[in-house]
N, CA, C and O atoms as CSV, one atom per row, in Angstrom:
chain,resi,resn,atom,element,x,y,z
A,1,MET,N,N,70.390,-18.448,32.920
A,1,MET,CA,C,70.149,-19.605,31.869
A,1,MET,C,C,71.538,-20.824,31.902
A,1,MET,O,O,72.727,-20.648,31.633
A,2,LEU,N,N,70.809,-22.056,32.341
A,2,LEU,CA,C,71.990,-23.229,32.618
A,2,LEU,C,C,72.154,-24.071,31.409
A,2,LEU,O,O,71.011,-24.468,31.182
A,3,ILE,N,N,72.835,-24.494,30.635
A,3,ILE,CA,C,72.490,-24.968,29.770
A,3,ILE,C,C,73.723,-26.180,30.114
A,3,ILE,O,O,74.870,-25.913,30.472
A,4,VAL,N,N,73.072,-27.765,29.873
A,4,VAL,CA,C,74.119,-28.600,30.518
A,4,VAL,C,C,74.063,-29.458,29.112
A,4,VAL,O,O,73.047,-29.641,28.443
A,5,GLY,N,N,75.558,-30.006,28.779
A,5,GLY,CA,C,75.396,-30.601,28.403
A,5,GLY,C,C,76.145,-31.808,28.428
A,5,GLY,O,O,76.731,-31.933,29.503
A,6,GLU,N,N,76.421,-33.144,27.288
A,6,GLU,CA,C,77.344,-34.717,27.819
A,6,GLU,C,C,78.371,-33.990,28.632
A,6,GLU,O,O,78.177,-33.995,29.847
A,7,LYS,N,N,79.536,-33.304,28.132
A,7,LYS,CA,C,80.624,-32.526,28.389
A,7,LYS,C,C,80.668,-31.483,28.982
A,7,LYS,O,O,81.502,-31.515,29.887
A,8,GLU,N,N,80.065,-30.418,28.874
A,8,GLU,CA,C,80.215,-29.557,29.701
A,8,GLU,C,C,79.084,-28.868,29.453
A,8,GLU,O,O,78.311,-29.212,28.559
A,9,SER,N,N,78.817,-27.507,30.462
A,9,SER,CA,C,78.177,-27.401,30.752
A,9,SER,C,C,78.577,-25.411,31.092
A,9,SER,O,O,79.545,-24.882,31.639
A,10,ILE,N,N,77.234,-24.775,30.422
A,10,ILE,CA,C,77.680,-22.632,30.583
A,10,ILE,C,C,76.639,-22.479,31.004
A,10,ILE,O,O,75.565,-23.077,30.949
A,11,GLU,N,N,77.109,-21.389,31.563
A,11,GLU,CA,C,75.732,-20.572,32.548
A,11,GLU,C,C,75.812,-19.424,31.571
A,11,GLU,O,O,76.850,-19.197,30.949
A,12,ILE,N,N,74.725,-18.707,31.437
A,12,ILE,CA,C,74.409,-17.575,30.853
A,12,ILE,C,C,73.779,-16.837,31.249
A,12,ILE,O,O,72.561,-16.968,31.120
A,13,GLU,N,N,74.614,-15.136,32.264
A,13,GLU,CA,C,73.449,-14.558,33.141
A,13,GLU,C,C,72.944,-13.553,32.838
A,13,GLU,O,O,72.175,-13.223,33.740
A,14,THR,N,N,72.947,-12.746,31.918
A,14,THR,CA,C,72.382,-11.930,31.782
A,14,THR,C,C,71.418,-11.973,30.511
A,14,THR,O,O,71.641,-12.801,29.627
A,15,GLU,N,N,70.153,-10.923,30.397
A,15,GLU,CA,C,69.387,-11.148,29.617
A,15,GLU,C,C,69.938,-10.916,28.401
A,15,GLU,O,O,69.674,-11.810,27.598
A,16,TYR,N,N,70.800,-9.786,27.855
A,16,TYR,CA,C,72.219,-9.054,26.723
A,16,TYR,C,C,72.579,-10.368,25.909
A,16,TYR,O,O,72.390,-10.639,24.723
A,17,LEU,N,N,73.384,-11.372,27.331
A,17,LEU,CA,C,74.143,-12.187,26.497
A,17,LEU,C,C,73.311,-13.210,26.198
A,17,LEU,O,O,73.621,-13.814,25.172
A,18,ILE,N,N,72.047,-13.716,26.954
A,18,ILE,CA,C,71.480,-14.786,25.910
A,18,ILE,C,C,71.151,-14.735,25.034
A,18,ILE,O,O,71.527,-15.508,24.153
A,19,ARG,N,N,69.972,-13.454,24.786
A,19,ARG,CA,C,70.054,-13.080,23.490
A,19,ARG,C,C,71.009,-12.826,22.361
A,19,ARG,O,O,70.651,-12.821,21.183
A,20,THR,N,N,72.474,-12.573,22.844
A,20,THR,CA,C,73.535,-12.677,21.778
A,20,THR,C,C,73.996,-13.870,21.688
A,20,THR,O,O,74.729,-14.267,20.782
A,21,PHE,N,N,73.483,-14.700,22.888
A,21,PHE,CA,C,74.445,-16.223,22.703
A,21,PHE,C,C,73.009,-17.046,21.645
A,21,PHE,O,O,73.561,-17.948,21.014
A,22,PHE,N,N,72.049,-17.028,21.422
A,22,PHE,CA,C,70.772,-17.294,20.603
A,22,PHE,C,C,70.659,-16.781,19.869
A,22,PHE,O,O,69.564,-16.929,19.326
A,23,SER,N,N,71.820,-15.566,19.086
A,23,SER,CA,C,71.838,-14.675,17.681
A,23,SER,C,C,71.403,-15.464,16.976
A,23,SER,O,O,71.571,-16.653,17.248
A,24,PRO,N,N,70.684,-15.069,15.808
A,24,PRO,CA,C,69.991,-16.011,14.246
A,24,PRO,C,C,71.073,-15.381,13.407
A,24,PRO,O,O,70.717,-15.096,12.263
A,25,SER,N,N,72.012,-15.171,13.652
A,25,SER,CA,C,72.908,-14.977,12.219
A,25,SER,C,C,72.690,-15.066,11.302
A,25,SER,O,O,72.516,-14.207,10.438
A,26,GLU,N,N,72.637,-16.332,11.261
A,26,GLU,CA,C,73.218,-17.083,9.875
A,26,GLU,C,C,71.873,-18.109,8.948
A,26,GLU,O,O,71.759,-18.757,7.908
A,27,ILE,N,N,70.684,-17.518,10.697
A,27,ILE,CA,C,69.580,-17.699,9.578
A,27,ILE,C,C,68.701,-16.861,9.445
A,27,ILE,O,O,69.108,-15.736,9.737
A,28,ASP,N,N,67.631,-16.901,9.123
A,28,ASP,CA,C,66.395,-15.859,8.708
A,28,ASP,C,C,65.362,-15.857,10.099
A,28,ASP,O,O,65.319,-16.906,10.743
A,29,VAL,N,N,64.643,-14.840,10.500
A,29,VAL,CA,C,63.577,-14.515,11.730
A,29,VAL,C,C,62.867,-14.251,11.130
A,29,VAL,O,O,63.002,-13.222,10.469
A,30,ILE,N,N,61.706,-15.039,11.025
A,30,ILE,CA,C,60.303,-15.395,10.388
A,30,ILE,C,C,59.782,-13.834,11.246
A,30,ILE,O,O,60.260,-13.795,12.380
A,31,ARG,N,N,59.136,-12.915,10.984
A,31,ARG,CA,C,58.308,-12.080,11.802
A,31,ARG,C,C,56.795,-12.590,12.084
A,31,ARG,O,O,56.552,-13.534,11.331
A,32,ALA,N,N,55.864,-12.320,12.798
A,32,ALA,CA,C,54.540,-12.645,13.252
A,32,ALA,C,C,53.799,-12.441,11.548
A,32,ALA,O,O,52.987,-13.204,11.024
A,33,ASP,N,N,54.324,-11.314,11.025
A,33,ASP,CA,C,53.739,-10.495,9.877
A,33,ASP,C,C,54.215,-11.512,8.421
A,33,ASP,O,O,53.837,-11.439,7.251
A,34,LYS,N,N,55.127,-12.380,9.057
A,34,LYS,CA,C,55.517,-13.107,7.795
A,34,LYS,C,C,56.788,-12.725,6.811
A,34,LYS,O,O,57.217,-13.415,5.886
A,35,ARG,N,N,57.245,-11.528,7.227
A,35,ARG,CA,C,58.107,-10.988,6.773
A,35,ARG,C,C,59.467,-11.789,7.420
A,35,ARG,O,O,59.549,-12.143,8.596
A,36,SER,N,N,60.422,-11.974,6.475
A,36,SER,CA,C,61.918,-12.371,6.634
A,36,SER,C,C,62.806,-11.501,7.001
A,36,SER,O,O,63.271,-10.797,6.104
A,37,ILE,N,N,63.354,-11.271,8.568
A,37,ILE,CA,C,64.514,-10.763,8.515
A,37,ILE,C,C,66.558,-11.169,8.562
A,37,ILE,O,O,66.835,-12.292,8.984
A,38,GLY,N,N,67.004,-10.827,8.405
A,38,GLY,CA,C,68.096,-11.910,8.943
A,38,GLY,C,C,69.484,-10.779,8.817
A,38,GLY,O,O,69.641,-9.630,8.406
A,39,ASP,N,N,70.663,-12.241,9.651
A,39,ASP,CA,C,71.576,-11.544,10.156
A,39,ASP,C,C,71.377,-10.501,10.950
A,39,ASP,O,O,71.578,-9.391,10.457
A,40,LEU,N,N,71.024,-10.577,12.090
A,40,LEU,CA,C,70.787,-10.671,13.557
A,40,LEU,C,C,71.850,-10.587,14.067
A,40,LEU,O,O,72.766,-11.141,13.460
A,41,SER,N,N,72.158,-9.933,15.269
A,41,SER,CA,C,73.265,-10.058,16.259
A,41,SER,C,C,72.668,-10.196,17.701
A,41,SER,O,O,73.401,-10.106,18.687
A,42,ILE,N,N,71.674,-10.360,17.774
A,42,ILE,CA,C,70.923,-10.250,18.531
A,42,ILE,C,C,69.507,-10.767,18.725
A,42,ILE,O,O,68.817,-10.198,17.878
A,43,LEU,N,N,68.737,-11.615,19.479
A,43,LEU,CA,C,67.180,-12.109,19.481
A,43,LEU,C,C,66.597,-10.645,19.234
A,43,LEU,O,O,66.762,-9.810,20.123
A,44,PRO,N,N,66.104,-10.391,18.379
A,44,PRO,CA,C,65.137,-8.710,18.816
A,44,PRO,C,C,64.149,-8.940,20.496
A,44,PRO,O,O,63.662,-7.976,21.086
A,45,SER,N,N,64.059,-10.107,20.902
A,45,SER,CA,C,63.290,-9.803,21.711
A,45,SER,C,C,63.820,-10.989,22.541
A,45,SER,O,O,64.224,-12.005,21.973
A,46,ALA,N,N,63.822,-10.801,24.565
A,46,ALA,CA,C,64.144,-11.719,25.332
A,46,ALA,C,C,62.919,-12.637,25.786
A,46,ALA,O,O,63.144,-13.463,26.671
A,47,PHE,N,N,62.153,-12.585,25.460
A,47,PHE,CA,C,60.473,-12.950,25.430
A,47,PHE,C,C,60.470,-14.152,24.179
A,47,PHE,O,O,60.370,-13.945,22.969
A,48,PHE,N,N,60.611,-15.463,24.885
A,48,PHE,CA,C,60.706,-16.596,23.431
A,48,PHE,C,C,60.848,-17.285,24.433
A,48,PHE,O,O,61.250,-16.966,25.552
A,49,ALA,N,N,60.446,-18.445,23.953
A,49,ALA,CA,C,60.492,-20.191,24.080
A,49,ALA,C,C,60.817,-20.843,23.303
A,49,ALA,O,O,60.977,-20.333,22.195
A,50,PHE,N,N,61.072,-22.250,23.471
A,50,PHE,CA,C,61.801,-23.073,22.980
A,50,PHE,C,C,61.265,-24.342,22.421
A,50,PHE,O,O,61.273,-25.333,23.150
A,51,ASP,N,N,60.787,-24.427,21.177
A,51,ASP,CA,C,60.133,-26.044,20.974
A,51,ASP,C,C,61.293,-26.760,20.471
A,51,ASP,O,O,61.915,-26.367,19.484
A,52,ILE,N,N,61.739,-28.291,21.438
A,52,ILE,CA,C,62.842,-28.560,20.990
A,52,ILE,C,C,62.299,-30.612,21.244
A,52,ILE,O,O,61.540,-31.264,21.962
A,53,ASP,N,N,62.942,-30.769,20.517
A,53,ASP,CA,C,63.007,-32.006,19.175
A,53,ASP,C,C,63.983,-32.793,19.113
A,53,ASP,O,O,65.035,-32.683,18.482
A,54,TYR,N,N,63.339,-34.202,20.288
A,54,TYR,CA,C,64.528,-35.186,20.276
A,54,TYR,C,C,64.325,-36.595,19.490
A,54,TYR,O,O,63.148,-36.828,19.215
A,55,ASN,N,N,65.474,-37.786,18.994
A,55,ASN,CA,C,64.737,-38.540,18.118
A,55,ASN,C,C,65.796,-39.708,18.859
A,55,ASN,O,O,67.005,-39.850,18.673
A,56,TYR,N,N,65.005,-40.367,19.632
A,56,TYR,CA,C,65.334,-41.390,20.261
A,56,TYR,C,C,66.841,-40.960,21.044
A,56,TYR,O,O,68.023,-41.294,20.970
A,57,GLY,N,N,65.877,-39.880,21.932
A,57,GLY,CA,C,67.316,-39.219,23.200
A,57,GLY,C,C,68.450,-38.453,22.565
A,57,GLY,O,O,69.336,-38.017,23.299
A,58,VAL,N,N,68.505,-38.220,21.035
A,58,VAL,CA,C,69.583,-37.205,20.296
A,58,VAL,C,C,68.598,-36.214,19.837
A,58,VAL,O,O,67.552,-36.298,19.193
A,59,LEU,N,N,69.448,-34.975,20.519
A,59,LEU,CA,C,68.863,-33.352,19.956
A,59,LEU,C,C,68.558,-33.889,18.509
A,59,LEU,O,O,69.420,-34.591,17.981
A,60,GLU,N,N,67.421,-33.618,17.843
A,60,GLU,CA,C,67.576,-32.961,17.025
A,60,GLU,C,C,67.381,-31.407,16.321
A,60,GLU,O,O,67.976,-30.836,15.407
A,61,ASN,N,N,66.483,-31.099,17.027
A,61,ASN,CA,C,66.422,-29.417,16.027
A,61,ASN,C,C,65.543,-28.490,17.724
A,61,ASN,O,O,64.845,-28.847,18.674
A,62,ILE,N,N,65.959,-27.645,17.387
A,62,ILE,CA,C,65.661,-26.194,18.468
A,62,ILE,C,C,64.879,-25.409,17.753
A,62,ILE,O,O,65.372,-25.327,16.628
A,63,MET,N,N,63.832,-24.740,17.841
A,63,MET,CA,C,63.001,-23.874,17.484
A,63,MET,C,C,62.778,-23.024,18.079
A,63,MET,O,O,62.128,-23.423,19.045
A,64,ILE,N,N,62.980,-21.547,18.139
A,64,ILE,CA,C,62.741,-20.509,18.985
A,64,ILE,C,C,61.984,-19.452,18.541
A,64,ILE,O,O,62.384,-18.507,17.861
A,65,TYR,N,N,60.447,-19.725,19.113
A,65,TYR,CA,C,59.165,-19.025,18.876
A,65,TYR,C,C,59.595,-17.908,20.328
A,65,TYR,O,O,59.908,-18.186,21.486
A,66,GLY,N,N,59.412,-16.430,19.525
A,66,GLY,CA,C,59.216,-15.215,20.147
A,66,GLY,C,C,57.939,-14.468,20.289
A,66,GLY,O,O,56.945,-14.454,19.563
A,67,GLY,N,N,58.229,-13.791,21.506
A,67,GLY,CA,C,56.745,-13.351,21.359
A,67,GLY,C,C,56.701,-11.863,22.281
A,67,GLY,O,O,56.099,-11.715,23.345
A,68,GLY,N,N,57.497,-10.843,21.570
A,68,GLY,CA,C,57.993,-9.988,22.330
A,68,GLY,C,C,56.762,-9.363,21.033
A,68,GLY,O,O,56.246,-9.920,20.064
A,69,ASN,N,N,56.604,-7.472,21.808
A,69,ASN,CA,C,55.637,-6.572,21.088
A,69,ASN,C,C,55.878,-5.670,22.087
A,69,ASN,O,O,55.008,-5.139,22.778
A,70,GLY,N,N,57.361,-5.452,22.183
A,70,GLY,CA,C,57.910,-3.673,22.323
A,70,GLY,C,C,57.150,-3.705,23.986
A,70,GLY,O,O,55.963,-3.423,24.155
A,71,HIS,N,N,57.626,-3.905,24.555
A,71,HIS,CA,C,57.801,-3.831,26.414
A,71,HIS,C,C,55.954,-4.363,26.763
A,71,HIS,O,O,55.413,-4.143,27.847
A,72,GLY,N,N,55.585,-4.736,26.138
A,72,GLY,CA,C,53.851,-5.269,26.309
A,72,GLY,C,C,52.777,-4.559,25.777
A,72,GLY,O,O,51.591,-4.885,25.813
A,73,VAL,N,N,53.460,-3.195,25.097
A,73,VAL,CA,C,52.593,-2.034,24.995
A,73,VAL,C,C,52.213,-2.401,23.548
A,73,VAL,O,O,50.993,-2.453,23.705
A,74,GLY,N,N,52.392,-2.665,22.365
A,74,GLY,CA,C,52.468,-3.214,21.329
A,74,GLY,C,C,53.409,-2.298,20.280
A,74,GLY,O,O,52.953,-1.848,19.229
A,75,MET,N,N,54.068,-2.199,20.494
A,75,MET,CA,C,55.018,-0.773,19.574
A,75,MET,C,C,56.387,-2.374,19.702
A,75,MET,O,O,56.545,-3.343,20.445
A,76,SER,N,N,57.017,-1.828,18.569
A,76,SER,CA,C,58.053,-3.045,18.472
A,76,SER,C,C,59.353,-2.051,18.081
A,76,SER,O,O,59.196,-1.093,17.324
A,77,GLN,N,N,60.440,-2.329,18.581
A,77,GLN,CA,C,61.529,-1.376,18.900
A,77,GLN,C,C,61.579,-1.586,17.146
A,77,GLN,O,O,61.263,-0.725,16.325
A,78,GLU,N,N,62.005,-2.803,16.889
A,78,GLU,CA,C,62.947,-2.933,15.443
A,78,GLU,C,C,61.692,-2.801,14.254
A,78,GLU,O,O,62.182,-2.944,13.134
A,79,GLY,N,N,60.690,-2.642,14.229
A,79,GLY,CA,C,59.604,-2.478,13.924
A,79,GLY,C,C,59.892,-0.901,13.642
A,79,GLY,O,O,60.070,-0.535,12.481
A,80,VAL,N,N,59.921,-0.249,14.397
A,80,VAL,CA,C,60.437,1.371,14.755
A,80,VAL,C,C,61.497,2.015,13.801
A,80,VAL,O,O,61.568,3.001,13.066
A,81,ARG,N,N,62.237,1.030,14.157
A,81,ARG,CA,C,63.459,1.347,13.610
A,81,ARG,C,C,63.256,1.534,11.626
A,81,ARG,O,O,63.392,2.457,10.824
A,82,GLY,N,N,62.823,-0.104,11.544
A,82,GLY,CA,C,62.674,0.008,9.917
A,82,GLY,C,C,61.777,0.795,9.256
A,82,GLY,O,O,61.850,0.848,8.028
A,83,MET,N,N,60.617,1.658,10.069
A,83,MET,CA,C,59.759,2.619,10.014
A,83,MET,C,C,61.189,3.550,9.423
A,83,MET,O,O,61.607,3.592,8.266
A,84,VAL,N,N,61.650,4.134,10.448
A,84,VAL,CA,C,62.562,5.388,10.446
A,84,VAL,C,C,63.558,5.152,9.235
A,84,VAL,O,O,64.247,6.161,9.084
A,85,ASP,N,N,63.793,4.385,8.533
A,85,ASP,CA,C,64.730,3.656,8.139
A,85,ASP,C,C,64.114,4.209,6.616
A,85,ASP,O,O,64.691,4.778,5.690
A,86,ARG,N,N,63.009,3.878,6.750
A,86,ARG,CA,C,61.660,4.290,5.422
A,86,ARG,C,C,61.631,5.568,4.981
A,86,ARG,O,O,61.264,5.999,3.887
A,87,GLY,N,N,62.139,6.256,6.129
A,87,GLY,CA,C,61.493,8.106,6.326
A,87,GLY,C,C,59.887,8.219,6.895
A,87,GLY,O,O,59.147,9.171,6.646
A,88,TYR,N,N,59.618,7.349,7.495
A,88,TYR,CA,C,58.353,7.241,8.507
A,88,TYR,C,C,58.227,8.334,9.612
A,88,TYR,O,O,58.807,8.089,10.670
A,89,LYS,N,N,57.576,9.454,9.507
A,89,LYS,CA,C,57.741,10.705,10.758
A,89,LYS,C,C,57.256,9.826,11.818
A,89,LYS,O,O,56.804,8.689,11.687
A,90,TYR,N,N,57.457,10.712,13.204
A,90,TYR,CA,C,56.953,10.248,14.506
A,90,TYR,C,C,55.394,9.555,14.566
A,90,TYR,O,O,54.947,8.446,14.860
A,91,ASP,N,N,54.901,10.688,14.173
A,91,ASP,CA,C,53.290,10.380,13.923
A,91,ASP,C,C,52.580,9.787,13.088
A,91,ASP,O,O,51.357,9.685,13.193
A,92,GLU,N,N,53.266,9.324,12.156
A,92,GLU,CA,C,52.834,7.785,11.574
A,92,GLU,C,C,52.832,6.646,11.960
A,92,GLU,O,O,51.937,5.805,12.051
A,93,ILE,N,N,54.342,6.641,12.291
A,93,ILE,CA,C,54.571,5.336,13.328
A,93,ILE,C,C,53.971,5.066,14.643
A,93,ILE,O,O,53.860,3.969,15.190
A,94,LEU,N,N,53.453,6.669,15.244
A,94,LEU,CA,C,52.481,6.214,16.630
A,94,LEU,C,C,50.980,5.795,15.796
A,94,LEU,O,O,50.360,4.881,16.340
A,95,LYS,N,N,50.569,6.180,14.969
A,95,LYS,CA,C,49.547,5.854,14.303
A,95,LYS,C,C,49.212,4.745,13.781
A,95,LYS,O,O,48.057,4.319,13.797
A,96,HIS,N,N,50.470,3.992,13.110
A,96,HIS,CA,C,50.819,2.897,12.774
A,96,HIS,C,C,50.344,1.569,13.874
A,96,HIS,O,O,49.623,0.609,13.606
A,97,TYR,N,N,51.062,1.924,15.250
A,97,TYR,CA,C,51.426,0.985,16.376
A,97,TYR,C,C,49.635,0.984,16.475
A,97,TYR,O,O,49.123,-0.059,16.068
A,98,TYR,N,N,48.520,2.243,17.061
A,98,TYR,CA,C,47.786,2.552,18.425
A,98,TYR,C,C,47.252,3.518,17.038
A,98,TYR,O,O,47.753,4.642,17.024
A,99,PRO,N,N,46.346,3.215,15.944
A,99,PRO,CA,C,45.666,2.912,15.391
A,99,PRO,C,C,43.932,3.961,16.365
A,99,PRO,O,O,43.279,3.716,17.379
A,100,GLY,N,N,43.883,4.914,15.455
A,100,GLY,CA,C,42.593,5.671,15.759
A,100,GLY,C,C,43.243,6.693,17.231
A,100,GLY,O,O,42.571,7.305,18.060
A,101,ILE,N,N,44.605,6.583,17.143
A,101,ILE,CA,C,45.217,7.789,18.115
A,101,ILE,C,C,44.955,9.011,17.771
A,101,ILE,O,O,44.612,9.003,16.588
A,102,GLU,N,N,44.944,9.951,18.161
A,102,GLU,CA,C,44.635,11.665,17.973
A,102,GLU,C,C,45.841,12.372,18.707
A,102,GLU,O,O,45.924,12.492,19.929
A,103,ILE,N,N,46.484,12.687,18.062
A,103,ILE,CA,C,47.897,13.653,18.449
A,103,ILE,C,C,47.762,14.745,18.813
A,103,ILE,O,O,46.915,15.237,18.067
A,104,GLY,N,N,48.157,15.636,19.693
A,104,GLY,CA,C,47.484,16.567,19.797
A,104,GLY,C,C,48.701,17.562,20.933
A,104,GLY,O,O,49.775,17.191,21.407
A,105,THR,N,N,48.050,18.761,21.057
A,105,THR,CA,C,48.623,19.407,22.764
A,105,THR,C,C,47.591,19.937,23.704
A,105,THR,O,O,46.530,20.475,23.385
A,106,ILE,N,N,48.033,19.718,24.871
A,106,ILE,CA,C,47.649,19.534,25.817
A,106,ILE,C,C,47.152,21.061,26.373
A,106,ILE,O,O,48.156,21.617,26.817
A,107,LYS,N,N,46.220,21.747,26.477
A,107,LYS,CA,C,46.656,23.197,27.167
A,107,LYS,C,C,46.152,23.180,28.270
A,107,LYS,O,O,46.302,24.136,29.032
């Protein structure tokens, strides 16, 4: 990612560094379910887009919209971590993200 400014430009080369550079450490992240989470040292996902507002050519606001949902299969790593921290077991977590599944042994 190349960020070009009036006095300087910077290049950020890896996904991890980009997510860290845009870390929302001082503001809350509002999740899709409207819950708020704060003090993050890295963006929860690398799947995001910018909404940039200018006022007479001057940068006024940048909003970052995330779209990650667990590598495209519907399970959020951050969500799972939160459920584990709250004492959920693996089968409860799987059934939360994949309603209607059956967990069993293949013979």
